[in-house]
C-alpha positions in Angstrom: -58.4 46.8 -88.2 -58.0 46.5 -84.5 -55.3 47.9 -82.2 -52.7 45.3 -81.2 -51.1 45.5 -77.7 -47.3 45.7 -77.7 -47.4 43.3 -74.8 -49.0 40.7 -77.1 -46.6 41.2 -80.1 -44.7 43.8 -82.0 -44.9 44.5 -85.8 -42.1 43.3 -88.1 -38.9 45.2 -87.9 -39.0 48.3 -90.3 -42.7 47.9 -90.9 -44.4 51.3 -90.7 -47.4 51.2 -88.5 -49.8 53.4 -86.6 -48.9 53.7 -82.9 -50.8 54.8 -79.8 -48.9 56.4 -77.0 -51.0 57.4 -73.9 -49.3 60.8 -73.3 -48.9 61.6 -77.0 -46.0 60.8 -79.4 -43.4 63.5 -79.0 -45.7 65.3 -76.5 -48.4 65.8 -79.1 -51.0 63.7 -80.8 -51.3 60.2 -79.2 -51.5 58.6 -82.7 -48.6 58.7 -85.1 -46.8 56.6 -87.7 -43.7 54.8 -86.4 -41.6 51.8 -87.2 -39.9 49.2 -85.0 -36.1 49.0 -85.2 -35.7 45.9 -83.1 -36.9 44.2 -79.9 -39.4 46.9 -78.9 -37.1 49.8 -79.7 -39.1 52.3 -81.7 -37.5 54.8 -84.1 -37.1 58.2 -82.3 -38.9 56.9 -79.3 -36.7 54.5 -77.5 -37.4 51.2 -75.7 -39.5 52.8 -72.9 -41.5 55.0 -75.2 -44.9 54.6 -73.7 -46.2 53.2 -77.0 -48.8 50.7 -75.9 -50.6 49.7 -79.1 -50.1 49.6 -82.8 -51.9 48.6 -86.0 -51.0 48.1 -89.7 -51.4 51.1 -91.9 -54.5 51.1 -94.1 -54.3 50.3 -97.8 -53.5 53.1 -100.1 -56.8 54.5 -101.6 -57.8 53.4 -105.1 -57.3 55.9 -107.9 -59.7 58.8 -107.6 -62.8 58.5 -109.8 
């Protein structure tokens, strides 16, 4: 999986994705799970959130052996 620039495209509305924010999401870790509400407006982040990249969440792991 590769990071996708928000300037290239956004995920589907309500799709949970990994996001990267240069200064850290909520002032902490720069990588978090978020979802898009509409037109670049991220849940709990706002339109000008500083989120620059996103990628789909990985698949759920197979049942443990």
